[in-house]
GUFINU-817338 format. One record per residue (C-alpha): residue in three letters; residue number from 1; z, x, y. Coordinates in Angstrom, 1 decimal. Each point is the difference from the previous one (the first is absolute). Layout:
N
+--------+-----+--------+--------+--------+
: residu : num :      z :      x :      y :
+--------+-----+--------+--------+--------+
:    Ala : NUM :      Z :      X :      Y :
...
+--------+-----+--------+--------+--------+
END
This chain:
370
+--------+-----+--------+--------+--------+
: residu : num :      z :      x :      y :
+--------+-----+--------+--------+--------+
:    Met :   1 :    0.1 :    0.0 :   -0.1 :
:    Glu :   2 :   -0.6 :    0.8 :    4.0 :
:    Lys :   3 :    2.3 :    0.6 :    3.1 :
:    Ile :   4 :   -2.0 :   -2.7 :    2.1 :
:    Leu :   5 :    0.8 :   -0.1 :    3.9 :
:    Val :   6 :    0.0 :   -3.2 :    1.8 :
:    Thr :   7 :   -1.1 :    0.2 :    3.7 :
:    Gly :   8 :    2.2 :   -3.2 :    1.4 :
:    Gly :   9 :    1.5 :   -0.4 :   -3.6 :
:    Ala :  10 :    3.4 :   -1.6 :    1.9 :
:    Gly :  11 :   -2.3 :   -3.2 :    1.1 :
:    Phe :  12 :   -0.6 :   -3.4 :   -1.9 :
:    Ile :  13 :   -3.0 :    1.2 :   -1.8 :
:    Gly :  14 :    1.4 :    3.5 :   -0.4 :
:    Arg :  15 :    3.4 :   -1.0 :   -1.6 :
:    Thr :  16 :   -1.8 :   -2.4 :   -2.7 :
:    Leu :  17 :   -2.4 :    3.2 :   -0.6 :
:    Cys :  18 :    3.2 :    2.2 :   -0.2 :
:    Arg :  19 :    1.3 :   -2.2 :   -2.9 :
:    Glu :  20 :   -3.4 :   -0.3 :   -1.9 :
:    Leu :  21 :   -0.5 :    4.0 :   -0.1 :
:    Leu :  22 :    3.7 :    0.5 :   -0.9 :
:    Glu :  23 :   -1.1 :   -2.5 :   -3.0 :
:    Arg :  24 :   -3.0 :    1.9 :   -1.1 :
:    Gly :  25 :    2.0 :    3.2 :   -0.2 :
:    His :  26 :   -0.6 :    1.8 :    3.6 :
:    Glu :  27 :    2.1 :    1.7 :    1.7 :
:    Val :  28 :   -0.4 :   -1.4 :    3.7 :
:    Arg :  29 :    0.8 :    1.5 :    4.0 :
:    Val :  30 :   -0.4 :   -2.1 :    2.9 :
:    Leu :  31 :   -0.6 :    0.9 :    3.1 :
:    Asp :  32 :    1.0 :   -2.7 :    2.7 :
:    Ala :  33 :    0.7 :   -0.1 :    3.7 :
:    Leu :  34 :    2.1 :   -3.6 :   -0.7 :
:    Ile :  35 :   -0.8 :   -1.3 :    3.5 :
:    Asp :  36 :    1.8 :   -2.5 :    1.4 :
:    Gln :  37 :   -2.1 :   -2.7 :    0.4 :
:    Val :  38 :   -0.5 :    0.3 :   -4.1 :
:    His :  39 :    3.5 :    1.1 :   -1.1 :
:    Gly :  40 :    2.0 :   -1.1 :    2.7 :
:    Asn :  41 :    3.3 :    2.4 :   -0.2 :
:    Gly :  42 :   -2.4 :    3.0 :   -0.6 :
:    Glu :  43 :    2.2 :    0.2 :   -3.7 :
:    Arg :  44 :   -1.4 :    0.6 :   -3.5 :
:    Pro :  45 :   -1.0 :   -3.5 :   -0.9 :
:    Ala :  46 :    2.6 :   -1.2 :   -2.9 :
:    Asp :  47 :   -2.9 :   -0.8 :   -2.5 :
:    Leu :  48 :   -1.7 :    3.5 :    0.0 :
:    Asp :  49 :    0.7 :    1.1 :   -3.3 :
:    Pro :  50 :    2.4 :    2.6 :   -0.2 :
:    Gln :  51 :   -2.1 :    2.2 :   -2.2 :
:    Val :  52 :   -2.1 :    0.1 :    3.0 :
:    Glu :  53 :    0.2 :    3.3 :    2.2 :
:    Leu :  54 :   -0.3 :   -0.8 :    3.9 :
:    Ile :  55 :   -1.2 :    2.2 :    2.8 :
:    His :  56 :    1.2 :   -1.7 :    3.0 :
:    Ala :  57 :   -3.1 :    1.3 :    2.7 :
:    Asp :  58 :   -2.9 :   -1.1 :    1.6 :
:    Val :  59 :   -3.5 :    0.7 :   -1.5 :
:    Arg :  60 :   -1.0 :    1.4 :    3.4 :
:    Asn :  61 :    2.4 :    2.6 :   -0.7 :
:    Gly :  62 :   -1.9 :    2.8 :   -1.7 :
:    Asn :  63 :    3.0 :    2.3 :   -1.3 :
:    Ala :  64 :    1.8 :   -3.2 :   -1.3 :
:    Val :  65 :   -3.7 :   -1.0 :   -2.1 :
:    Glu :  66 :   -0.4 :    3.7 :   -1.3 :
:    Arg :  67 :    3.2 :   -0.1 :   -1.8 :
:    Ala :  68 :   -0.5 :   -3.1 :   -1.1 :
:    Leu :  69 :   -3.5 :    0.8 :   -1.6 :
:    Asn :  70 :    2.3 :    2.8 :   -1.6 :
:    Gly :  71 :   -0.5 :   -0.4 :   -4.1 :
:    Val :  72 :   -2.0 :   -3.0 :    0.5 :
:    Asp :  73 :   -2.7 :   -1.0 :   -2.3 :
:    Ala :  74 :   -1.1 :   -3.0 :    1.8 :
:    Val :  75 :    0.2 :   -2.0 :    3.0 :
:    Ile :  76 :   -0.3 :   -3.7 :    1.2 :
:    His :  77 :    0.1 :   -0.4 :    3.4 :
:    Leu :  78 :    1.8 :   -2.9 :    1.3 :
:    Ala :  79 :    1.0 :    0.9 :    3.2 :
:    Ala :  80 :   -1.4 :   -2.1 :    3.1 :
:    Glu :  81 :    0.9 :   -1.9 :    2.8 :
:    Val :  82 :   -1.3 :   -3.8 :   -1.2 :
:    Gly :  83 :   -0.6 :   -2.8 :    2.0 :
:    Val :  84 :   -3.8 :   -1.1 :    1.6 :
:    Gly :  85 :    1.7 :   -2.0 :    2.9 :
:    Gln :  86 :    2.7 :    2.8 :    1.1 :
:    Ser :  87 :   -2.3 :    2.7 :   -0.4 :
:    Met :  88 :   -2.8 :   -1.3 :    2.9 :
:    Tyr :  89 :    2.9 :    1.1 :    2.5 :
:    Glu :  90 :    1.9 :    2.5 :   -1.8 :
:    Val :  91 :   -2.9 :    2.3 :   -0.4 :
:    Glu :  92 :    1.1 :    3.3 :    0.6 :
:    Arg :  93 :    2.8 :   -0.7 :   -2.5 :
:    Tyr :  94 :   -2.1 :   -1.7 :   -2.5 :
:    Thr :  95 :   -2.8 :    3.2 :    0.3 :
:    Ser :  96 :    2.6 :    2.3 :    0.2 :
:    Val :  97 :    1.8 :   -1.1 :   -3.4 :
:    Asn :  98 :   -3.2 :   -0.9 :   -1.9 :
:    Asp :  99 :   -2.4 :    2.4 :    0.9 :
:    Val : 100 :    1.6 :    2.8 :    0.7 :
:    Gly : 101 :    2.6 :   -0.4 :   -2.7 :
:    Thr : 102 :   -2.6 :   -0.2 :   -1.9 :
:    Ala : 103 :   -2.0 :    3.3 :    1.0 :
:    Val : 104 :    3.7 :    1.9 :   -0.1 :
:    Leu : 105 :    0.4 :   -0.7 :   -3.7 :
:    Phe : 106 :   -3.6 :    0.9 :   -0.9 :
:    Glu : 107 :    0.1 :    3.0 :    2.2 :
:    Arg : 108 :    3.7 :    1.1 :   -2.2 :
:    Leu : 109 :   -2.4 :   -0.7 :   -3.2 :
:    Ile : 110 :   -2.6 :    2.4 :    0.6 :
:    Asp : 111 :    3.0 :    2.7 :   -0.7 :
:    Asn : 112 :    1.7 :   -2.1 :   -2.2 :
:    Pro : 113 :   -2.7 :   -2.2 :   -2.0 :
:    Val : 114 :    0.6 :   -2.8 :   -2.7 :
:    Arg : 115 :   -2.0 :   -1.4 :   -3.2 :
:    Arg : 116 :   -0.3 :   -3.2 :    2.3 :
:    Val : 117 :    0.6 :   -2.1 :    3.0 :
:    Val : 118 :    0.0 :   -3.9 :   -0.1 :
:    Thr : 119 :    0.0 :   -1.2 :    3.8 :
:    Ala : 120 :    1.0 :   -3.8 :    0.9 :
:    Ser : 121 :   -2.8 :   -1.4 :    2.1 :
:    Ser : 122 :   -0.3 :   -3.3 :    0.9 :
:    Met : 123 :   -2.2 :   -3.5 :    0.2 :
:    Ser : 124 :    0.5 :    0.1 :    3.5 :
:    Ile : 125 :   -3.0 :    2.4 :   -0.1 :
:    Tyr : 126 :   -2.2 :   -2.4 :   -0.7 :
:    Gly : 127 :    0.4 :   -2.1 :    3.2 :
:    Glu : 128 :   -1.8 :   -3.2 :   -1.1 :
:    Gly : 129 :   -0.3 :   -0.6 :   -3.9 :
:    Leu : 130 :   -3.3 :   -0.8 :   -1.6 :
:    Tyr : 131 :   -1.9 :   -2.7 :    0.7 :
:    Arg : 132 :   -3.1 :   -2.5 :   -1.5 :
:    Asp : 133 :   -2.3 :   -1.9 :    2.3 :
:    Gln : 134 :   -1.6 :   -3.0 :   -1.0 :
:    Asp : 135 :   -3.1 :    1.7 :   -0.9 :
:    Gly : 136 :    1.9 :    1.7 :   -2.9 :
:    Gln : 137 :   -0.1 :    3.3 :    2.0 :
:    Ile : 138 :    3.2 :    2.7 :    0.0 :
:    Val : 139 :    1.1 :    0.6 :    3.6 :
:    Gln : 140 :    2.1 :    2.8 :    0.8 :
:    Asp : 141 :    0.5 :   -0.1 :    3.7 :
:    Ala : 142 :    1.4 :   -3.5 :    0.7 :
:    Asp : 143 :    1.3 :   -0.7 :    3.3 :
:    Arg : 144 :    1.8 :   -2.5 :    1.9 :
:    Gly : 145 :   -0.9 :    1.3 :    3.4 :
:    Ser : 146 :    2.3 :   -1.0 :    2.8 :
:    Leu : 147 :    3.2 :   -2.0 :   -1.0 :
:    Arg : 148 :    1.9 :   -2.6 :    1.8 :
:    Asp : 149 :    2.8 :   -2.1 :    0.2 :
:    Asn : 150 :    0.0 :   -3.0 :   -2.5 :
:    Gln : 151 :   -3.7 :    0.4 :   -0.7 :
:    Lys : 152 :   -1.5 :   -2.5 :   -2.9 :
:    Val : 153 :   -2.1 :    2.9 :   -1.8 :
:    Trp : 154 :    2.1 :    2.7 :   -1.1 :
:    Asp : 155 :   -2.3 :    1.2 :   -2.8 :
:    Pro : 156 :   -2.9 :    2.5 :    0.7 :
:    Val : 157 :   -3.9 :   -1.5 :    0.2 :
:    Asp : 158 :   -3.3 :    1.4 :   -0.2 :
:    Ala : 159 :   -2.2 :    0.5 :    2.8 :
:    Asn : 160 :   -1.2 :   -3.4 :   -0.7 :
:    Gly : 161 :    3.4 :   -1.5 :    0.4 :
:    Arg : 162 :    0.3 :   -1.2 :   -3.6 :
:    Pro : 163 :    3.4 :    0.9 :   -1.6 :
:    Leu : 164 :    0.5 :    3.0 :   -2.6 :
:    Thr : 165 :    1.4 :   -0.4 :   -3.4 :
:    Pro : 166 :    2.9 :    2.8 :   -0.5 :
:    Val : 167 :   -0.6 :    2.2 :   -3.3 :
:    Ala : 168 :    2.5 :    2.4 :   -1.7 :
:    Thr : 169 :   -0.7 :    3.5 :    2.4 :
:    Pro : 170 :   -0.8 :    3.1 :   -2.9 :
:    Glu : 171 :    0.2 :    3.3 :    1.2 :
:    Trp : 172 :   -3.5 :    1.0 :    1.1 :
:    Lys : 173 :    0.3 :   -2.3 :    2.6 :
:    Arg : 174 :   -0.4 :    1.6 :    3.6 :
:    Pro : 175 :    3.4 :    0.8 :    1.7 :
:    Asn : 176 :    0.5 :   -2.0 :    3.2 :
:    Leu : 177 :    2.9 :    1.4 :    1.9 :
:    Ala : 178 :    1.4 :   -2.7 :    2.0 :
:    Ser : 179 :    3.4 :    1.4 :    0.9 :
:    Ile : 180 :    1.5 :    3.4 :    0.5 :
:    Tyr : 181 :    2.0 :   -0.5 :   -3.0 :
:    Ala : 182 :   -3.6 :   -0.4 :   -1.8 :
:    Leu : 183 :   -1.1 :    3.2 :    1.0 :
:    Asn : 184 :    2.8 :    2.0 :   -0.5 :
:    Lys : 185 :   -0.5 :   -1.0 :   -4.0 :
:    Tyr : 186 :   -3.4 :    0.7 :    0.1 :
:    Val : 187 :    0.6 :    3.3 :    1.3 :
:    Gln : 188 :    2.8 :    0.6 :   -3.1 :
:    Glu : 189 :   -2.4 :   -1.1 :   -1.9 :
:    Arg : 190 :   -3.0 :    2.5 :    1.1 :
:    Thr : 191 :    2.8 :    3.1 :    0.5 :
:    Thr : 192 :    0.8 :   -0.4 :   -4.1 :
:    His : 193 :   -3.3 :   -0.1 :   -1.0 :
:    Ile : 194 :   -1.0 :    3.0 :    2.3 :
:    Met : 195 :    2.7 :    2.1 :   -0.7 :
:    Thr : 196 :    0.5 :   -0.4 :   -3.4 :
:    Ala : 197 :   -2.8 :    1.2 :   -2.1 :
:    Pro : 198 :   -0.5 :    3.3 :    2.1 :
:    Tyr : 199 :    3.3 :    1.3 :   -0.8 :
:    Gly : 200 :    0.0 :   -0.9 :   -3.8 :
:    Met : 201 :    1.7 :   -3.4 :    0.3 :
:    Glu : 202 :   -0.8 :   -3.1 :   -1.1 :
:    Gly : 203 :    0.2 :   -3.2 :    2.6 :
:    Val : 204 :    0.4 :   -3.6 :   -0.7 :
:    Cys : 205 :    0.2 :   -3.1 :    2.8 :
:    Leu : 206 :    1.8 :   -3.2 :   -0.9 :
:    Arg : 207 :   -0.9 :   -2.7 :    2.5 :
:    Leu : 208 :    2.8 :   -2.3 :   -0.4 :
:    Phe : 209 :   -0.4 :   -3.6 :    1.2 :
:    Asn : 210 :    2.9 :   -2.5 :    1.1 :
:    Val : 211 :    3.1 :    1.6 :   -2.0 :
:    Tyr : 212 :    3.0 :   -2.1 :   -0.6 :
:    Gly : 213 :    3.2 :    0.4 :   -1.5 :
:    Pro : 214 :    3.6 :    0.6 :   -0.1 :
:    Gly : 215 :    1.4 :    3.0 :    2.4 :
:    Gln : 216 :   -2.4 :   -0.6 :    3.1 :
:    Ala : 217 :    2.0 :    0.6 :    3.2 :
:    Leu : 218 :    0.6 :   -3.7 :    0.9 :
:    Ser : 219 :    0.8 :    0.9 :    3.8 :
:    Asn : 220 :   -3.2 :    1.9 :    0.4 :
:    Pro : 221 :   -2.4 :   -2.6 :    2.0 :
:    Tyr : 222 :   -3.4 :    2.4 :   -1.0 :
:    Thr : 223 :    0.8 :    0.3 :   -3.7 :
:    Gly : 224 :   -1.8 :   -2.4 :   -2.4 :
:    Val : 225 :   -0.8 :   -4.0 :    0.8 :
:    Leu : 226 :    2.3 :   -1.0 :   -3.3 :
:    Ala : 227 :    3.5 :    2.3 :    1.4 :
:    Ile : 228 :   -0.6 :   -1.5 :    3.6 :
:    Phe : 229 :   -0.4 :   -3.5 :   -1.2 :
:    Ala : 230 :    3.0 :    0.4 :   -2.3 :
:    Ser : 231 :    2.1 :    1.4 :    3.0 :
:    Arg : 232 :   -1.2 :   -3.0 :    2.0 :
:    Leu : 233 :    1.2 :   -2.6 :   -3.0 :
:    Leu : 234 :    3.6 :    2.1 :   -0.5 :
:    Asn : 235 :    0.9 :   -0.8 :    3.9 :
:    Gly : 236 :   -1.0 :   -3.8 :   -0.4 :
:    Gln : 237 :   -3.2 :    0.5 :    2.2 :
:    Lys : 238 :   -4.0 :   -0.8 :   -0.5 :
:    Pro : 239 :   -2.0 :    2.6 :   -1.5 :
:    Met : 240 :   -2.6 :    0.7 :    2.8 :
:    Ile : 241 :   -3.6 :    0.1 :   -1.0 :
:    Phe : 242 :   -2.9 :    1.0 :    2.4 :
:    Glu : 243 :   -3.4 :   -1.8 :    0.7 :
:    Asp : 244 :   -0.3 :   -3.1 :   -2.5 :
:    Gly : 245 :    2.1 :    1.5 :   -3.0 :
:    Glu : 246 :   -2.9 :   -0.2 :   -2.1 :
:    Gln : 247 :   -0.7 :    3.8 :   -0.1 :
:    Arg : 248 :   -0.4 :    0.9 :   -3.6 :
:    Arg : 249 :    1.8 :    3.1 :   -1.6 :
:    Asp : 250 :    0.3 :    1.7 :   -3.3 :
:    Phe : 251 :    4.5 :    0.5 :   -0.8 :
:    Val : 252 :    0.6 :    2.9 :   -2.5 :
:    His : 253 :    3.2 :    0.4 :   -1.3 :
:    Val : 254 :    1.9 :    3.5 :    0.4 :
:    Thr : 255 :    0.7 :    0.8 :   -3.8 :
:    Asp : 256 :   -4.1 :   -0.4 :   -0.3 :
:    Val : 257 :   -0.6 :    2.4 :    2.8 :
:    Ala : 258 :    2.5 :    2.4 :   -1.2 :
:    Arg : 259 :   -1.4 :   -0.2 :   -3.9 :
:    Ala : 260 :   -3.7 :    0.9 :    1.9 :
:    Phe : 261 :    1.3 :    3.2 :    2.2 :
:    Ala : 262 :    1.5 :    0.9 :   -3.6 :
:    Asp : 263 :   -3.1 :   -0.5 :   -1.9 :
:    Ala : 264 :   -2.4 :    1.4 :    3.1 :
:    Leu : 265 :    2.2 :    3.1 :   -0.2 :
:    His : 266 :   -1.2 :    0.9 :   -3.5 :
:    Leu : 267 :   -3.6 :   -1.2 :   -1.5 :
:    Pro : 268 :   -2.4 :    2.0 :   -0.2 :
:    Gln : 269 :   -3.0 :   -2.6 :    1.5 :
:    Ala : 270 :    2.3 :   -0.9 :    3.4 :
:    Ala : 271 :   -0.7 :    3.8 :    1.6 :
:    Gly : 272 :   -2.1 :   -0.5 :    2.8 :
:    Gly : 273 :   -0.1 :   -3.7 :    0.3 :
:    Thr : 274 :    1.6 :   -2.5 :    2.3 :
:    Phe : 275 :    1.3 :   -3.5 :   -1.1 :
:    Asn : 276 :    1.2 :   -3.3 :    0.9 :
:    Ile : 277 :    3.0 :   -0.7 :   -1.3 :
:    Gly : 278 :    0.9 :   -3.9 :    0.1 :
:    Ser : 279 :    0.5 :   -3.5 :   -2.2 :
:    Gly : 280 :   -3.5 :   -1.1 :    0.2 :
:    Asn : 281 :    1.2 :   -3.3 :    1.1 :
:    Asp : 282 :   -0.2 :   -1.2 :    3.4 :
:    Arg : 283 :    2.3 :   -2.3 :    1.8 :
:    Ser : 284 :    0.2 :   -1.8 :    3.8 :
:    Val : 285 :    2.9 :    1.2 :    2.0 :
:    Thr : 286 :    1.3 :   -3.4 :    0.6 :
:    Glu : 287 :   -0.1 :   -0.1 :   -4.1 :
:    Val : 288 :    2.0 :    2.7 :   -0.6 :
:    Ala : 289 :    2.3 :   -0.9 :    3.5 :
:    Gln : 290 :    0.8 :   -3.5 :   -1.9 :
:    Ser : 291 :    0.3 :    1.6 :   -3.8 :
:    Leu : 292 :    2.7 :    2.5 :    1.7 :
:    Ala : 293 :    1.8 :   -2.4 :    1.4 :
:    Gln : 294 :    0.6 :   -2.0 :   -2.8 :
:    Ala : 295 :    0.6 :    3.0 :   -2.4 :
:    Met : 296 :    2.9 :    0.6 :    2.7 :
:    Gly : 297 :    1.2 :   -3.9 :   -0.1 :
:    Arg : 298 :   -1.5 :   -0.2 :    3.7 :
:    Asn : 299 :   -2.3 :   -3.3 :   -0.8 :
:    Asp : 300 :    1.2 :   -1.0 :    3.4 :
:    Ile : 301 :   -1.2 :    2.3 :    2.2 :
:    Glu : 302 :   -3.6 :   -0.4 :    0.4 :
:    Pro : 303 :   -2.2 :    3.2 :    1.6 :
:    Glu : 304 :   -0.7 :    0.1 :    3.8 :
:    Ile : 305 :   -3.7 :    0.3 :    0.2 :
:    Val : 306 :   -1.0 :    1.6 :    3.5 :
:    Gly : 307 :   -3.2 :   -0.2 :    0.5 :
:    Lys : 308 :   -0.6 :    3.4 :    1.2 :
:    Ala : 309 :   -1.4 :    3.2 :   -1.1 :
:    Arg : 310 :    0.8 :    3.6 :    0.4 :
:    Thr : 311 :   -2.1 :    3.1 :    1.2 :
:    Gly : 312 :   -0.6 :    2.0 :   -4.1 :
:    Asp : 313 :    0.6 :   -3.3 :   -1.7 :
:    Ile : 314 :   -2.7 :   -1.2 :   -2.6 :
:    Arg : 315 :   -0.7 :   -3.2 :   -1.7 :
:    His : 316 :   -0.6 :    0.4 :   -3.2 :
:    Cys : 317 :    0.5 :    3.0 :   -2.5 :
:    Phe : 318 :    0.7 :    0.2 :   -3.8 :
:    Cys : 319 :   -0.7 :    2.0 :   -2.8 :
:    Asp : 320 :   -3.0 :    1.2 :   -2.2 :
:    Thr : 321 :    2.2 :    1.8 :   -2.8 :
:    Ser : 322 :   -3.0 :    0.3 :   -2.3 :
:    Leu : 323 :    0.0 :    3.7 :    0.5 :
:    Ala : 324 :    3.8 :    0.8 :   -0.5 :
:    Glu : 325 :   -0.4 :   -2.0 :   -3.1 :
:    Glu : 326 :   -2.7 :    2.4 :   -0.8 :
:    Lys : 327 :    1.2 :    3.0 :    0.7 :
:    Leu : 328 :    4.0 :   -0.1 :    0.0 :
:    Gly : 329 :    0.2 :   -2.7 :   -2.5 :
:    Phe : 330 :    2.0 :   -2.3 :    2.3 :
:    Arg : 331 :    0.3 :   -3.3 :    0.7 :
:    Ala : 332 :    3.0 :   -1.5 :    1.3 :
:    Arg : 333 :    2.7 :   -1.7 :   -2.4 :
:    Gln : 334 :    2.3 :   -1.7 :    2.3 :
:    Asp : 335 :   -0.2 :   -3.9 :    0.1 :
:    Phe : 336 :    0.1 :   -0.5 :    4.2 :
:    Gly : 337 :    2.6 :   -3.2 :   -1.0 :
:    Gln : 338 :    1.9 :    2.3 :   -1.9 :
:    Gly : 339 :   -0.1 :    2.6 :    2.3 :
:    Leu : 340 :    0.8 :   -2.5 :    3.2 :
:    Ala : 341 :    2.7 :   -1.0 :   -1.9 :
:    Glu : 342 :    1.4 :    3.8 :   -0.3 :
:    Leu : 343 :   -0.1 :    0.8 :    3.8 :
:    Ala : 344 :    1.6 :   -3.9 :    0.6 :
:    Glu : 345 :    2.7 :    1.6 :   -2.1 :
:    Trp : 346 :    0.5 :    3.3 :    1.5 :
:    Val : 347 :   -0.1 :   -1.2 :    3.8 :
:    Ala : 348 :    2.5 :   -2.7 :   -0.7 :
:    Gln : 349 :    2.6 :    2.9 :   -0.5 :
:    Gln : 350 :   -1.4 :    2.0 :    3.1 :
:    Thr : 351 :    0.8 :   -0.4 :    3.8 :
:    Ala : 352 :   -3.0 :    0.5 :    2.7 :
:    Asp : 353 :   -0.1 :    0.1 :    3.5 :
:    Asp : 354 :   -3.0 :   -2.3 :    1.2 :
:    Arg : 355 :   -2.4 :    2.1 :    2.3 :
:    Val : 356 :   -3.1 :   -1.9 :   -0.1 :
:    Ala : 357 :    0.3 :   -1.7 :    3.0 :
:    Glu : 358 :    0.9 :    3.2 :    1.8 :
:    Ala : 359 :   -3.3 :    1.4 :   -1.5 :
:    Arg : 360 :   -2.0 :   -2.8 :    0.3 :
:    Ala : 361 :    1.1 :    0.3 :    4.1 :
:    Glu : 362 :   -1.0 :    4.1 :    0.1 :
:    Leu : 363 :   -3.5 :   -0.7 :   -1.1 :
:    Glu : 364 :   -0.4 :   -2.9 :    2.4 :
:    Ala : 365 :    1.2 :    2.1 :    2.6 :
:    Arg : 366 :   -2.2 :    2.5 :   -0.4 :
:    Gly : 367 :   -3.3 :   -2.6 :   -0.5 :
:    Leu : 368 :   -0.3 :    0.5 :   -3.6 :
:    Val : 369 :    0.3 :   -3.6 :   -1.1 :
:    Ala : 370 :   -3.2 :   -2.1 :    0.8 :
+--------+-----+--------+--------+--------+
END
């Protein structure tokens, strides 16, 4: 078995991934800055397995990165600032952590090469997902134009004003980088593929769709949408949904994501590849909010449909999983209903500061809500 470095490994996905790696017999070392927005108190998370070696440091700290790479056989790179909306005004912070941090990691890898680096990317790089027009032609660059409050048609249309039909998005779709976060993740992808082969390493990138499950930072208003909804419901508040709530997404459980990373670390056919990781099922955001309310026993709280759009948001994007199935043998196992029940049970034991209204006010003050 190998020693694996997981950057950002004390975070939501990282902690679950560490358990998966330990169960497979690996030694695990984590490099994590333990930032307040995610971890609150900046202390080692209670559910980070005690067998995990933790180096508390920023990924931009070259000396710490070099120390973390000592004796390591492979790297899983999760460290990142996460949040589409926040990235549109915390531009320097996001670009510094995500892009410069990745550059620092790979610069230190030049003199401390490993067998393989697996980097976490995001479905956000696609912008709008893939569509088909009424003539059966594929549309890669669907555009909604300028959005405005309470408009009646939120979906993209073709040049003749006819509605487009969303279809599952495959890896070959051209990127359409609609936010700084999306740009950051694409840079991380390209850096991984550019920097691995010349230095005798292998690179793999996983484009994650909407990851959910126990352990997300409920007090972080820029985390995954299900965690944001859970925080609102836990505090007796309505989940806040932009546009008309009919936008469709793919939700994949964190245990499935952890398994995908652990498999991508070793499968020979994964080397050099970029793969979508999702459930292969799409749901409207309103449907998801209502299902979570039911799982949490809060059927009395209906979501608030805001009727506004945020800069950088997209309408529909859900996962074509066929390449991951072919090359990684990956197929999501967690049933969505069971996953929500598990999430609801965990949330019931937590406390959360509801900062959603504060985050929305921040976006509106900067003109990032249409």
